[in-house]
Steps between C-alpha positions, in 0.01 A plus 500: 500500500597858438430800720491851361563808705392825341576858598503850356138587442348821620334825410656733247395793286473480128843529340670347801689178537492183708714194507352164582702208623416134528734244654437132447602236747449130550534231241628709208533355153751677287293483186248755597325818398420772749281794450231741607129501437242750615132512571301816512151520655245342269761368260674169440858439604732598217858461409729790578844360425693177524868409488653159445809368675741624234336836455236470227226750580142550405297812565140601470461769237354738755820507705773486234737790534392568853559180695818292511515149636828348613616209712781395724546127456731469799224634722216351293347847509302682234458879491264727323608861459193708426552850368259757366218339688146569391173472688412204279792314646312484832456135582606217728825372362577130535837337473505180300748217491461237228694179489521426130576132531254428776233735358420630844416858584554664834355835601581766747240648724476820300611855570282803441618772264290813498572790265318822565442773247 
């Protein structure tokens, strides 16, 4: 099993920045993809960004150019640098760990990001 510890959420004004962190621990499989998803009120959970072990990234179109995902493999930690935040970025952000070979997903508890105008 994998445990995910998230941090970095909060309240910020439009145009501001936040950095989310998620550290994975437990039975870690090296072939994995980590990432961030978000869910706004009344909406489905959606992909924000993912990053594979060797650095391949994938971003939602709505965050390209504003958000940057990165990872520290030694710490098994994924980061999401969020710049130029907009009110529409307001959501609960969930860290995701996916073991590719086992096809198992693990989720963090979620951290609230609120962007005021």
